[in-house]
PDB file with SEQRES, HELIX, SHEET and CRYST1 records, atoms N, CA, C and O in Angstrom:
SEQRES   1 A   87  MET ASN THR TYR VAL THR SER ASP LEU HIS PHE CYS HIS          
SEQRES   2 A   87  ASP ARG GLU PHE ILE TYR LYS PRO ARG GLY PHE ASP SER          
SEQRES   3 A   87  ILE TYR ASP MET GLU GLU LYS ILE ILE GLU ASN TRP ASN          
SEQRES   4 A   87  ASN LYS VAL ASN ASP ASP ASP ILE VAL TYR VAL LEU GLY          
SEQRES   5 A   87  ASP PHE ALA LEU GLY MET ASP GLU HIS ARG LEU ASN ASN          
SEQRES   6 A   87  ILE ILE SER ARG LEU LYS GLY ASN ILE LYS LEU ILE ILE          
SEQRES   7 A   87  GLY ASN HIS ASP THR ASP LYS LYS LEU                          
HELIX    1 AA1 GLU A   16  TYR A   19  1                                   4    
HELIX    2 AA2 ILE A   27  LYS A   41  1                                  15    
HELIX    3 AA3 GLU A   60  ARG A   69  1                                  10    
SHEET    1 AA1 3 THR A   3  THR A   6  0                                        
SHEET    2 AA1 3 ILE A  47  LEU A  51  1                                        
SHEET    3 AA1 3 ASN A  73  ILE A  77  1                                        
CRYST1    1.000    1.000    1.000  90.00  90.00  90.00 P 1           1          
ATOM      1  N   MET A   1      95.036 123.561  92.222  1.00  0.00           N  
ATOM      2  CA  MET A   1      96.108 122.975  93.023  1.00  0.00           C  
ATOM      3  C   MET A   1      95.546 122.606  94.402  1.00  0.00           C  
ATOM      4  O   MET A   1      94.806 123.374  95.017  1.00  0.00           O  
ATOM      5  N   ASN A   2      95.919 121.415  94.866  1.00  0.00           N  
ATOM      6  CA  ASN A   2      95.532 120.924  96.186  1.00  0.00           C  
ATOM      7  C   ASN A   2      96.767 120.754  97.052  1.00  0.00           C  
ATOM      8  O   ASN A   2      97.890 120.657  96.556  1.00  0.00           O  
ATOM      9  N   THR A   3      96.535 120.720  98.350  1.00  0.00           N  
ATOM     10  CA  THR A   3      97.602 120.454  99.309  1.00  0.00           C  
ATOM     11  C   THR A   3      97.217 119.218 100.108  1.00  0.00           C  
ATOM     12  O   THR A   3      96.095 119.106 100.603  1.00  0.00           O  
ATOM     13  N   TYR A   4      98.162 118.296 100.226  1.00  0.00           N  
ATOM     14  CA  TYR A   4      97.950 117.060 100.974  1.00  0.00           C  
ATOM     15  C   TYR A   4      99.014 116.928 102.057  1.00  0.00           C  
ATOM     16  O   TYR A   4     100.117 117.463 101.940  1.00  0.00           O  
ATOM     17  N   VAL A   5      98.657 116.200 103.117  1.00  0.00           N  
ATOM     18  CA  VAL A   5      99.584 115.924 104.218  1.00  0.00           C  
ATOM     19  C   VAL A   5      99.546 114.428 104.498  1.00  0.00           C  
ATOM     20  O   VAL A   5      98.473 113.832 104.591  1.00  0.00           O  
ATOM     21  N   THR A   6     100.725 113.829 104.631  1.00  0.00           N  
ATOM     22  CA  THR A   6     100.827 112.409 104.959  1.00  0.00           C  
ATOM     23  C   THR A   6     102.076 112.195 105.812  1.00  0.00           C  
ATOM     24  O   THR A   6     102.870 113.115 106.007  1.00  0.00           O  
ATOM     25  N   SER A   7     102.237 110.995 106.307  1.00  0.00           N  
ATOM     26  CA  SER A   7     103.446 110.647 107.070  1.00  0.00           C  
ATOM     27  C   SER A   7     103.598 109.142 107.138  1.00  0.00           C  
ATOM     28  O   SER A   7     102.694 108.386 106.782  1.00  0.00           O  
ATOM     29  N   ASP A   8     104.760 108.730 107.602  1.00  0.00           N  
ATOM     30  CA  ASP A   8     105.030 107.321 107.919  1.00  0.00           C  
ATOM     31  C   ASP A   8     104.772 106.369 106.767  1.00  0.00           C  
ATOM     32  O   ASP A   8     104.177 105.307 106.947  1.00  0.00           O  
ATOM     33  N   LEU A   9     105.222 106.754 105.590  1.00  0.00           N  
ATOM     34  CA  LEU A   9     105.079 105.870 104.434  1.00  0.00           C  
ATOM     35  C   LEU A   9     106.018 104.673 104.531  1.00  0.00           C  
ATOM     36  O   LEU A   9     105.689 103.581 104.068  1.00  0.00           O  
ATOM     37  N   HIS A  10     107.168 104.876 105.122  1.00  0.00           N  
ATOM     38  CA  HIS A  10     108.140 103.800 105.376  1.00  0.00           C  
ATOM     39  C   HIS A  10     108.547 103.042 104.118  1.00  0.00           C  
ATOM     40  O   HIS A  10     108.637 101.814 104.125  1.00  0.00           O  
ATOM     41  N   PHE A  11     108.794 103.785 103.036  1.00  0.00           N  
ATOM     42  CA  PHE A  11     109.356 103.131 101.864  1.00  0.00           C  
ATOM     43  C   PHE A  11     110.646 102.432 102.272  1.00  0.00           C  
ATOM     44  O   PHE A  11     111.454 102.975 103.026  1.00  0.00           O  
ATOM     45  N   CYS A  12     110.820 101.230 101.765  1.00  0.00           N  
ATOM     46  CA  CYS A  12     112.035 100.427 101.945  1.00  0.00           C  
ATOM     47  C   CYS A  12     112.277  99.967 103.379  1.00  0.00           C  
ATOM     48  O   CYS A  12     113.372  99.503 103.698  1.00  0.00           O  
ATOM     49  N   HIS A  13     111.297 100.083 104.228  1.00  0.00           N  
ATOM     50  CA  HIS A  13     111.432  99.582 105.602  1.00  0.00           C  
ATOM     51  C   HIS A  13     110.999  98.115 105.585  1.00  0.00           C  
ATOM     52  O   HIS A  13     109.847  97.782 105.862  1.00  0.00           O  
ATOM     53  N   ASP A  14     111.940  97.269 105.259  1.00  0.00           N  
ATOM     54  CA  ASP A  14     111.668  95.855 104.973  1.00  0.00           C  
ATOM     55  C   ASP A  14     111.567  95.019 106.251  1.00  0.00           C  
ATOM     56  O   ASP A  14     112.394  94.145 106.512  1.00  0.00           O  
ATOM     57  N   ARG A  15     110.541  95.312 107.029  1.00  0.00           N  
ATOM     58  CA  ARG A  15     110.252  94.544 108.232  1.00  0.00           C  
ATOM     59  C   ARG A  15     108.778  94.169 108.214  1.00  0.00           C  
ATOM     60  O   ARG A  15     107.918  94.999 107.917  1.00  0.00           O  
ATOM     61  N   GLU A  16     108.500  92.932 108.529  1.00  0.00           N  
ATOM     62  CA  GLU A  16     107.112  92.461 108.479  1.00  0.00           C  
ATOM     63  C   GLU A  16     106.170  93.303 109.327  1.00  0.00           C  
ATOM     64  O   GLU A  16     105.002  93.457 108.971  1.00  0.00           O  
ATOM     65  N   PHE A  17     106.648  93.851 110.441  1.00  0.00           N  
ATOM     66  CA  PHE A  17     105.754  94.631 111.299  1.00  0.00           C  
ATOM     67  C   PHE A  17     105.333  95.948 110.641  1.00  0.00           C  
ATOM     68  O   PHE A  17     104.439  96.627 111.146  1.00  0.00           O  
ATOM     69  N   ILE A  18     105.962  96.317 109.525  1.00  0.00           N  
ATOM     70  CA  ILE A  18     105.533  97.489 108.763  1.00  0.00           C  
ATOM     71  C   ILE A  18     104.522  97.094 107.691  1.00  0.00           C  
ATOM     72  O   ILE A  18     103.423  97.648 107.653  1.00  0.00           O  
ATOM     73  N   TYR A  19     104.868  96.157 106.828  1.00  0.00           N  
ATOM     74  CA  TYR A  19     103.992  95.871 105.693  1.00  0.00           C  
ATOM     75  C   TYR A  19     102.907  94.836 105.978  1.00  0.00           C  
ATOM     76  O   TYR A  19     101.828  94.923 105.392  1.00  0.00           O  
ATOM     77  N   LYS A  20     103.147  93.870 106.848  1.00  0.00           N  
ATOM     78  CA  LYS A  20     102.129  92.842 107.120  1.00  0.00           C  
ATOM     79  C   LYS A  20     100.843  93.422 107.712  1.00  0.00           C  
ATOM     80  O   LYS A  20      99.759  93.086 107.234  1.00  0.00           O  
ATOM     81  N   PRO A  21     100.922  94.291 108.747  1.00  0.00           N  
ATOM     82  CA  PRO A  21      99.687  94.863 109.283  1.00  0.00           C  
ATOM     83  C   PRO A  21      98.916  95.718 108.270  1.00  0.00           C  
ATOM     84  O   PRO A  21      97.716  95.946 108.420  1.00  0.00           O  
ATOM     85  N   ARG A  22      99.615  96.179 107.252  1.00  0.00           N  
ATOM     86  CA  ARG A  22      98.974  96.960 106.199  1.00  0.00           C  
ATOM     87  C   ARG A  22      98.369  96.053 105.130  1.00  0.00           C  
ATOM     88  O   ARG A  22      97.769  96.542 104.173  1.00  0.00           O  
ATOM     89  N   GLY A  23      98.520  94.738 105.284  1.00  0.00           N  
ATOM     90  CA  GLY A  23      97.895  93.783 104.378  1.00  0.00           C  
ATOM     91  C   GLY A  23      98.722  93.366 103.180  1.00  0.00           C  
ATOM     92  O   GLY A  23      98.170  92.899 102.184  1.00  0.00           O  
ATOM     93  N   PHE A  24     100.042  93.525 103.254  1.00  0.00           N  
ATOM     94  CA  PHE A  24     100.906  93.195 102.126  1.00  0.00           C  
ATOM     95  C   PHE A  24     101.827  92.032 102.455  1.00  0.00           C  
ATOM     96  O   PHE A  24     102.169  91.801 103.615  1.00  0.00           O  
ATOM     97  N   ASP A  25     102.227  91.301 101.414  1.00  0.00           N  
ATOM     98  CA  ASP A  25     103.131  90.169 101.573  1.00  0.00           C  
ATOM     99  C   ASP A  25     104.597  90.564 101.495  1.00  0.00           C  
ATOM    100  O   ASP A  25     105.469  89.794 101.899  1.00  0.00           O  
ATOM    101  N   SER A  26     104.875  91.756 100.980  1.00  0.00           N  
ATOM    102  CA  SER A  26     106.263  92.212 100.872  1.00  0.00           C  
ATOM    103  C   SER A  26     106.304  93.731 100.881  1.00  0.00           C  
ATOM    104  O   SER A  26     105.292  94.396 100.661  1.00  0.00           O  
ATOM    105  N   ILE A  27     107.490  94.269 101.140  1.00  0.00           N  
ATOM    106  CA  ILE A  27     107.683  95.711 101.106  1.00  0.00           C  
ATOM    107  C   ILE A  27     107.460  96.238  99.693  1.00  0.00           C  
ATOM    108  O   ILE A  27     106.964  97.351  99.519  1.00  0.00           O  
ATOM    109  N   TYR A  28     107.823  95.450  98.684  1.00  0.00           N  
ATOM    110  CA  TYR A  28     107.663  95.880  97.299  1.00  0.00           C  
ATOM    111  C   TYR A  28     106.194  96.006  96.915  1.00  0.00           C  
ATOM    112  O   TYR A  28     105.815  96.944  96.214  1.00  0.00           O  
ATOM    113  N   ASP A  29     105.359  95.063  97.373  1.00  0.00           N  
ATOM    114  CA  ASP A  29     103.921  95.160  97.120  1.00  0.00           C  
ATOM    115  C   ASP A  29     103.348  96.415  97.775  1.00  0.00           C  
ATOM    116  O   ASP A  29     102.534  97.117  97.176  1.00  0.00           O  
ATOM    117  N   MET A  30     103.776  96.694  99.008  1.00  0.00           N  
ATOM    118  CA  MET A  30     103.298  97.871  99.721  1.00  0.00           C  
ATOM    119  C   MET A  30     103.716  99.147  98.991  1.00  0.00           C  
ATOM    120  O   MET A  30     102.905 100.051  98.793  1.00  0.00           O  
ATOM    121  N   GLU A  31     104.981  99.213  98.596  1.00  0.00           N  
ATOM    122  CA  GLU A  31     105.478 100.413  97.916  1.00  0.00           C  
ATOM    123  C   GLU A  31     104.727 100.679  96.612  1.00  0.00           C  
ATOM    124  O   GLU A  31     104.362 101.819  96.325  1.00  0.00           O  
ATOM    125  N   GLU A  32     104.499  99.633  95.829  1.00  0.00           N  
ATOM    126  CA  GLU A  32     103.796  99.809  94.564  1.00  0.00           C  
ATOM    127  C   GLU A  32     102.373 100.299  94.786  1.00  0.00           C  
ATOM    128  O   GLU A  32     101.877 101.123  94.018  1.00  0.00           O  
ATOM    129  N   LYS A  33     101.716  99.807  95.820  1.00  0.00           N  
ATOM    130  CA  LYS A  33     100.345 100.244  96.111  1.00  0.00           C  
ATOM    131  C   LYS A  33     100.322 101.685  96.607  1.00  0.00           C  
ATOM    132  O   LYS A  33      99.430 102.447  96.236  1.00  0.00           O  
ATOM    133  N   ILE A  34     101.285 102.069  97.436  1.00  0.00           N  
ATOM    134  CA  ILE A  34     101.361 103.459  97.885  1.00  0.00           C  
ATOM    135  C   ILE A  34     101.555 104.378  96.677  1.00  0.00           C  
ATOM    136  O   ILE A  34     100.872 105.395  96.559  1.00  0.00           O  
ATOM    137  N   ILE A  35     102.476 104.029  95.784  1.00  0.00           N  
ATOM    138  CA  ILE A  35     102.726 104.843  94.594  1.00  0.00           C  
ATOM    139  C   ILE A  35     101.464 104.938  93.733  1.00  0.00           C  
ATOM    140  O   ILE A  35     101.111 106.019  93.262  1.00  0.00           O  
ATOM    141  N   GLU A  36     100.796 103.822  93.531  1.00  0.00           N  
ATOM    142  CA  GLU A  36      99.564 103.808  92.735  1.00  0.00           C  
ATOM    143  C   GLU A  36      98.498 104.699  93.368  1.00  0.00           C  
ATOM    144  O   GLU A  36      97.898 105.531  92.686  1.00  0.00           O  
ATOM    145  N   ASN A  37      98.259 104.526  94.675  1.00  0.00           N  
ATOM    146  CA  ASN A  37      97.237 105.321  95.361  1.00  0.00           C  
ATOM    147  C   ASN A  37      97.584 106.805  95.345  1.00  0.00           C  
ATOM    148  O   ASN A  37      96.726 107.652  95.096  1.00  0.00           O  
ATOM    149  N   TRP A  38      98.849 107.111  95.613  1.00  0.00           N  
ATOM    150  CA  TRP A  38      99.326 108.496  95.598  1.00  0.00           C  
ATOM    151  C   TRP A  38      99.018 109.138  94.243  1.00  0.00           C  
ATOM    152  O   TRP A  38      98.418 110.211  94.180  1.00  0.00           O  
ATOM    153  N   ASN A  39      99.431 108.477  93.168  1.00  0.00           N  
ATOM    154  CA  ASN A  39      99.280 109.048  91.829  1.00  0.00           C  
ATOM    155  C   ASN A  39      97.840 109.083  91.350  1.00  0.00           C  
ATOM    156  O   ASN A  39      97.513 109.853  90.447  1.00  0.00           O  
ATOM    157  N   ASN A  40      96.973 108.269  91.933  1.00  0.00           N  
ATOM    158  CA  ASN A  40      95.552 108.340  91.611  1.00  0.00           C  
ATOM    159  C   ASN A  40      94.888 109.549  92.262  1.00  0.00           C  
ATOM    160  O   ASN A  40      93.834 109.995  91.809  1.00  0.00           O  
ATOM    161  N   LYS A  41      95.488 110.078  93.308  1.00  0.00           N  
ATOM    162  CA  LYS A  41      94.920 111.210  94.054  1.00  0.00           C  
ATOM    163  C   LYS A  41      95.625 112.533  93.755  1.00  0.00           C  
ATOM    164  O   LYS A  41      94.968 113.564  93.613  1.00  0.00           O  
ATOM    165  N   VAL A  42      96.938 112.511  93.659  1.00  0.00           N  
ATOM    166  CA  VAL A  42      97.755 113.719  93.553  1.00  0.00           C  
ATOM    167  C   VAL A  42      97.987 114.067  92.084  1.00  0.00           C  
ATOM    168  O   VAL A  42      98.252 113.191  91.260  1.00  0.00           O  
ATOM    169  N   ASN A  43      97.883 115.355  91.770  1.00  0.00           N  
ATOM    170  CA  ASN A  43      98.199 115.858  90.432  1.00  0.00           C  
ATOM    171  C   ASN A  43      99.591 116.481  90.444  1.00  0.00           C  
ATOM    172  O   ASN A  43     100.148 116.757  91.506  1.00  0.00           O  
ATOM    173  N   ASP A  44     100.140 116.696  89.264  1.00  0.00           N  
ATOM    174  CA  ASP A  44     101.504 117.225  89.152  1.00  0.00           C  
ATOM    175  C   ASP A  44     101.697 118.575  89.836  1.00  0.00           C  
ATOM    176  O   ASP A  44     102.787 118.854  90.337  1.00  0.00           O  
ATOM    177  N   ASP A  45     100.673 119.410  89.869  1.00  0.00           N  
ATOM    178  CA  ASP A  45     100.815 120.744  90.460  1.00  0.00           C  
ATOM    179  C   ASP A  45     100.414 120.800  91.934  1.00  0.00           C  
ATOM    180  O   ASP A  45     100.445 121.876  92.532  1.00  0.00           O  
ATOM    181  N   ASP A  46     100.043 119.682  92.527  1.00  0.00           N  
ATOM    182  CA  ASP A  46      99.680 119.630  93.946  1.00  0.00           C  
ATOM    183  C   ASP A  46     100.924 119.673  94.828  1.00  0.00           C  
ATOM    184  O   ASP A  46     102.022 119.329  94.389  1.00  0.00           O  
ATOM    185  N   ILE A  47     100.741 120.095  96.067  1.00  0.00           N  
ATOM    186  CA  ILE A  47     101.807 120.082  97.064  1.00  0.00           C  
ATOM    187  C   ILE A  47     101.498 118.976  98.060  1.00  0.00           C  
ATOM    188  O   ILE A  47     100.367 118.862  98.531  1.00  0.00           O  
ATOM    189  N   VAL A  48     102.498 118.160  98.383  1.00  0.00           N  
ATOM    190  CA  VAL A  48     102.338 117.081  99.353  1.00  0.00           C  
ATOM    191  C   VAL A  48     103.388 117.258 100.446  1.00  0.00           C  
ATOM    192  O   VAL A  48     104.590 117.211 100.184  1.00  0.00           O  
ATOM    193  N   TYR A  49     102.915 117.460 101.669  1.00  0.00           N  
ATOM    194  CA  TYR A  49     103.801 117.519 102.827  1.00  0.00           C  
ATOM    195  C   TYR A  49     103.894 116.118 103.418  1.00  0.00           C  
ATOM    196  O   TYR A  49     102.876 115.516 103.760  1.00  0.00           O  
ATOM    197  N   VAL A  50     105.098 115.605 103.537  1.00  0.00           N  
ATOM    198  CA  VAL A  50     105.336 114.309 104.171  1.00  0.00           C  
ATOM    199  C   VAL A  50     105.960 114.612 105.528  1.00  0.00           C  
ATOM    200  O   VAL A  50     107.089 115.097 105.607  1.00  0.00           O  
ATOM    201  N   LEU A  51     105.217 114.323 106.595  1.00  0.00           N  
ATOM    202  CA  LEU A  51     105.645 114.682 107.951  1.00  0.00           C  
ATOM    203  C   LEU A  51     106.471 113.574 108.580  1.00  0.00           C  
ATOM    204  O   LEU A  51     106.132 113.050 109.641  1.00  0.00           O  
ATOM    205  N   GLY A  52     107.545 113.233 107.918  1.00  0.00           N  
ATOM    206  CA  GLY A  52     108.510 112.295 108.471  1.00  0.00           C  
ATOM    207  C   GLY A  52     108.305 110.848 108.090  1.00  0.00           C  
ATOM    208  O   GLY A  52     107.222 110.426 107.687  1.00  0.00           O  
ATOM    209  N   ASP A  53     109.380 110.109 108.232  1.00  0.00           N  
ATOM    210  CA  ASP A  53     109.445 108.666 107.997  1.00  0.00           C  
ATOM    211  C   ASP A  53     108.986 108.277 106.594  1.00  0.00           C  
ATOM    212  O   ASP A  53     108.180 107.368 106.396  1.00  0.00           O  
ATOM    213  N   PHE A  54     109.535 109.006 105.642  1.00  0.00           N  
ATOM    214  CA  PHE A  54     109.271 108.699 104.239  1.00  0.00           C  
ATOM    215  C   PHE A  54     109.939 107.396 103.835  1.00  0.00           C  
ATOM    216  O   PHE A  54     109.343 106.576 103.136  1.00  0.00           O  
ATOM    217  N   ALA A  55     111.190 107.202 104.279  1.00  0.00           N  
ATOM    218  CA  ALA A  55     111.965 106.038 103.842  1.00  0.00           C  
ATOM    219  C   ALA A  55     112.958 105.619 104.913  1.00  0.00           C  
ATOM    220  O   ALA A  55     113.299 106.395 105.806  1.00  0.00           O  
ATOM    221  N   LEU A  56     113.412 104.386 104.808  1.00  0.00           N  
ATOM    222  CA  LEU A  56     114.415 103.870 105.739  1.00  0.00           C  
ATOM    223  C   LEU A  56     115.372 102.957 104.989  1.00  0.00           C  
ATOM    224  O   LEU A  56     114.952 102.115 104.196  1.00  0.00           O  
ATOM    225  N   GLY A  57     116.656 103.133 105.248  1.00  0.00           N  
ATOM    226  CA  GLY A  57     117.656 102.199 104.755  1.00  0.00           C  
ATOM    227  C   GLY A  57     117.763 102.095 103.251  1.00  0.00           C  
ATOM    228  O   GLY A  57     118.093 101.034 102.720  1.00  0.00           O  
ATOM    229  N   MET A  58     117.491 103.177 102.566  1.00  0.00           N  
ATOM    230  CA  MET A  58     117.446 103.159 101.123  1.00  0.00           C  
ATOM    231  C   MET A  58     118.677 103.837 100.547  1.00  0.00           C  
ATOM    232  O   MET A  58     119.145 104.835 101.095  1.00  0.00           O  
ATOM    233  N   ASP A  59     119.199 103.321  99.470  1.00  0.00           N  
ATOM    234  CA  ASP A  59     120.281 104.039  98.818  1.00  0.00           C  
ATOM    235  C   ASP A  59     119.698 105.184  97.981  1.00  0.00           C  
ATOM    236  O   ASP A  59     118.509 105.194  97.659  1.00  0.00           O  
ATOM    237  N   GLU A  60     120.550 106.136  97.640  1.00  0.00           N  
ATOM    238  CA  GLU A  60     120.104 107.346  96.955  1.00  0.00           C  
ATOM    239  C   GLU A  60     119.440 107.043  95.616  1.00  0.00           C  
ATOM    240  O   GLU A  60     118.461 107.696  95.256  1.00  0.00           O  
ATOM    241  N   HIS A  61     119.950 106.068  94.876  1.00  0.00           N  
ATOM    242  CA  HIS A  61     119.372 105.701  93.580  1.00  0.00           C  
ATOM    243  C   HIS A  61     117.928 105.218  93.752  1.00  0.00           C  
ATOM    244  O   HIS A  61     117.037 105.641  93.016  1.00  0.00           O  
ATOM    245  N   ARG A  62     117.706 104.345  94.713  1.00  0.00           N  
ATOM    246  CA  ARG A  62     116.345 103.822  94.931  1.00  0.00           C  
ATOM    247  C   ARG A  62     115.414 104.927  95.409  1.00  0.00           C  
ATOM    248  O   ARG A  62     114.266 105.006  94.973  1.00  0.00           O  
ATOM    249  N   LEU A  63     115.901 105.778  96.302  1.00  0.00           N  
ATOM    250  CA  LEU A  63     115.101 106.897  96.785  1.00  0.00           C  
ATOM    251  C   LEU A  63     114.689 107.805  95.633  1.00  0.00           C  
ATOM    252  O   LEU A  63     113.521 108.176  95.521  1.00  0.00           O  
ATOM    253  N   ASN A  64     115.639 108.164  94.778  1.00  0.00           N  
ATOM    254  CA  ASN A  64     115.331 109.029  93.641  1.00  0.00           C  
ATOM    255  C   ASN A  64     114.352 108.363  92.675  1.00  0.00           C  
ATOM    256  O   ASN A  64     113.499 109.035  92.096  1.00  0.00           O  
ATOM    257  N   ASN A  65     114.469 107.061  92.501  1.00  0.00           N  
ATOM    258  CA  ASN A  65     113.545 106.327  91.640  1.00  0.00           C  
ATOM    259  C   ASN A  65     112.114 106.421  92.176  1.00  0.00           C  
ATOM    260  O   ASN A  65     111.184 106.674  91.410  1.00  0.00           O  
ATOM    261  N   ILE A  66     111.934 106.222  93.472  1.00  0.00           N  
ATOM    262  CA  ILE A  66     110.592 106.301  94.062  1.00  0.00           C  
ATOM    263  C   ILE A  66     110.059 107.720  93.955  1.00  0.00           C  
ATOM    264  O   ILE A  66     108.924 107.920  93.522  1.00  0.00           O  
ATOM    265  N   ILE A  67     110.859 108.708  94.342  1.00  0.00           N  
ATOM    266  CA  ILE A  67     110.405 110.096  94.299  1.00  0.00           C  
ATOM    267  C   ILE A  67     110.034 110.502  92.874  1.00  0.00           C  
ATOM    268  O   ILE A  67     109.054 111.219  92.672  1.00  0.00           O  
ATOM    269  N   SER A  68     110.799 110.057  91.896  1.00  0.00           N  
ATOM    270  CA  SER A  68     110.520 110.435  90.504  1.00  0.00           C  
ATOM    271  C   SER A  68     109.202 109.854  90.002  1.00  0.00           C  
ATOM    272  O   SER A  68     108.633 110.357  89.033  1.00  0.00           O  
ATOM    273  N   ARG A  69     108.725 108.825  90.639  1.00  0.00           N  
ATOM    274  CA  ARG A  69     107.462 108.191  90.235  1.00  0.00           C  
ATOM    275  C   ARG A  69     106.250 108.813  90.903  1.00  0.00           C  
ATOM    276  O   ARG A  69     105.118 108.531  90.508  1.00  0.00           O  
ATOM    277  N   LEU A  70     106.464 109.657  91.913  1.00  0.00           N  
ATOM    278  CA  LEU A  70     105.366 110.269  92.656  1.00  0.00           C  
ATOM    279  C   LEU A  70     105.015 111.630  92.077  1.00  0.00           C  
ATOM    280  O   LEU A  70     105.896 112.458  91.847  1.00  0.00           O  
ATOM    281  N   LYS A  71     103.728 111.861  91.841  1.00  0.00           N  
ATOM    282  CA  LYS A  71     103.266 113.150  91.345  1.00  0.00           C  
ATOM    283  C   LYS A  71     103.327 114.191  92.457  1.00  0.00           C  
ATOM    284  O   LYS A  71     103.383 113.863  93.642  1.00  0.00           O  
ATOM    285  N   GLY A  72     103.313 115.445  92.042  1.00  0.00           N  
ATOM    286  CA  GLY A  72     103.229 116.550  92.978  1.00  0.00           C  
ATOM    287  C   GLY A  72     104.579 117.100  93.379  1.00  0.00           C  
ATOM    288  O   GLY A  72     105.626 116.564  93.015  1.00  0.00           O  
ATOM    289  N   ASN A  73     104.532 118.171  94.128  1.00  0.00           N  
ATOM    290  CA  ASN A  73     105.702 118.840  94.663  1.00  0.00           C  
ATOM    291  C   ASN A  73     105.845 118.409  96.118  1.00  0.00           C  
ATOM    292  O   ASN A  73     105.104 118.883  96.980  1.00  0.00           O  
ATOM    293  N   ILE A  74     106.785 117.520  96.397  1.00  0.00           N  
ATOM    294  CA  ILE A  74     106.918 116.904  97.718  1.00  0.00           C  
ATOM    295  C   ILE A  74     107.766 117.771  98.628  1.00  0.00           C  
ATOM    296  O   ILE A  74     108.869 118.185  98.273  1.00  0.00           O  
ATOM    297  N   LYS A  75     107.228 118.037  99.807  1.00  0.00           N  
ATOM    298  CA  LYS A  75     107.926 118.776 100.859  1.00  0.00           C  
ATOM    299  C   LYS A  75     108.139 117.805 102.015  1.00  0.00           C  
ATOM    300  O   LYS A  75     107.189 117.449 102.713  1.00  0.00           O  
ATOM    301  N   LEU A  76     109.375 117.379 102.217  1.00  0.00           N  
ATOM    302  CA  LEU A  76     109.673 116.372 103.238  1.00  0.00           C  
ATOM    303  C   LEU A  76     110.107 117.039 104.539  1.00  0.00           C  
ATOM    304  O   LEU A  76     111.088 117.782 104.574  1.00  0.00           O  
ATOM    305  N   ILE A  77     109.376 116.766 105.589  1.00  0.00           N  
ATOM    306  CA  ILE A  77     109.772 117.131 106.938  1.00  0.00           C  
ATOM    307  C   ILE A  77     110.515 115.905 107.474  1.00  0.00           C  
ATOM    308  O   ILE A  77     109.942 114.819 107.556  1.00  0.00           O  
ATOM    309  N   ILE A  78     111.762 116.073 107.832  1.00  0.00           N  
ATOM    310  CA  ILE A  78     112.611 114.943 108.223  1.00  0.00           C  
ATOM    311  C   ILE A  78     112.089 114.296 109.507  1.00  0.00           C  
ATOM    312  O   ILE A  78     111.817 114.972 110.499  1.00  0.00           O  
ATOM    313  N   GLY A  79     111.956 112.973 109.461  1.00  0.00           N  
ATOM    314  CA  GLY A  79     111.578 112.181 110.627  1.00  0.00           C  
ATOM    315  C   GLY A  79     112.768 111.369 111.118  1.00  0.00           C  
ATOM    316  O   GLY A  79     113.854 111.435 110.542  1.00  0.00           O  
ATOM    317  N   ASN A  80     112.560 110.615 112.170  1.00  0.00           N  
ATOM    318  CA  ASN A  80     113.674 109.852 112.746  1.00  0.00           C  
ATOM    319  C   ASN A  80     114.202 108.768 111.811  1.00  0.00           C  
ATOM    320  O   ASN A  80     115.323 108.301 112.008  1.00  0.00           O  
ATOM    321  N   HIS A  81     113.445 108.355 110.812  1.00  0.00           N  
ATOM    322  CA  HIS A  81     113.932 107.373 109.838  1.00  0.00           C  
ATOM    323  C   HIS A  81     114.538 108.023 108.607  1.00  0.00           C  
ATOM    324  O   HIS A  81     115.092 107.335 107.750  1.00  0.00           O  
ATOM    325  N   ASP A  82     114.438 109.341 108.511  1.00  0.00           N  
ATOM    326  CA  ASP A  82     114.890 110.055 107.319  1.00  0.00           C  
ATOM    327  C   ASP A  82     116.243 110.742 107.520  1.00  0.00           C  
ATOM    328  O   ASP A  82     116.502 111.786 106.922  1.00  0.00           O  
ATOM    329  N   THR A  83     117.081 110.176 108.335  1.00  0.00           N  
ATOM    330  CA  THR A  83     118.394 110.777 108.564  1.00  0.00           C  
ATOM    331  C   THR A  83     119.392 110.271 107.533  1.00  0.00           C  
ATOM    332  O   THR A  83     119.147 109.282 106.843  1.00  0.00           O  
ATOM    333  N   ASP A  84     120.522 110.965 107.439  1.00  0.00           N  
ATOM    334  CA  ASP A  84     121.541 110.531 106.481  1.00  0.00           C  
ATOM    335  C   ASP A  84     122.113 109.170 106.807  1.00  0.00           C  
ATOM    336  O   ASP A  84     122.671 108.511 105.930  1.00  0.00           O  
ATOM    337  N   LYS A  85     121.988 108.736 108.045  1.00  0.00           N  
ATOM    338  CA  LYS A  85     122.475 107.410 108.425  1.00  0.00           C  
ATOM    339  C   LYS A  85     121.519 106.318 107.969  1.00  0.00           C  
ATOM    340  O   LYS A  85     121.919 105.160 107.851  1.00  0.00           O  
ATOM    341  N   LYS A  86     120.262 106.667 107.711  1.00  0.00           N  
ATOM    342  CA  LYS A  86     119.268 105.673 107.351  1.00  0.00           C  
ATOM    343  C   LYS A  86     118.809 105.785 105.916  1.00  0.00           C  
ATOM    344  O   LYS A  86     118.172 104.856 105.421  1.00  0.00           O  
ATOM    345  N   LEU A  87     119.098 106.876 105.218  1.00  0.00           N  
ATOM    346  CA  LEU A  87     118.702 107.017 103.823  1.00  0.00           C  
ATOM    347  C   LEU A  87     119.793 106.534 102.906  1.00  0.00           C  
ATOM    348  O   LEU A  87     119.637 106.577 101.686  1.00  0.00           O  
TER     349      LEU A  87                                                      
END                                                                             
């Protein structure tokens, strides 16, 4: 089992200033690449601490869909984008 730490993934933060500097043409392209990279590194029994800003402006169904696709045991530390008003 491994432990990983990450932050500021900004799933569903559909603003060019988030995904364009990361080299993507859309938020969907960025999200798919993050999921792919995550799952290539993380195993099912690993622990992943997300230190805030996991997602923004997402409905619960979409959030659950993304989380269900990510390997590991995710521990979310709430960031300013992860409030109930923005999720």
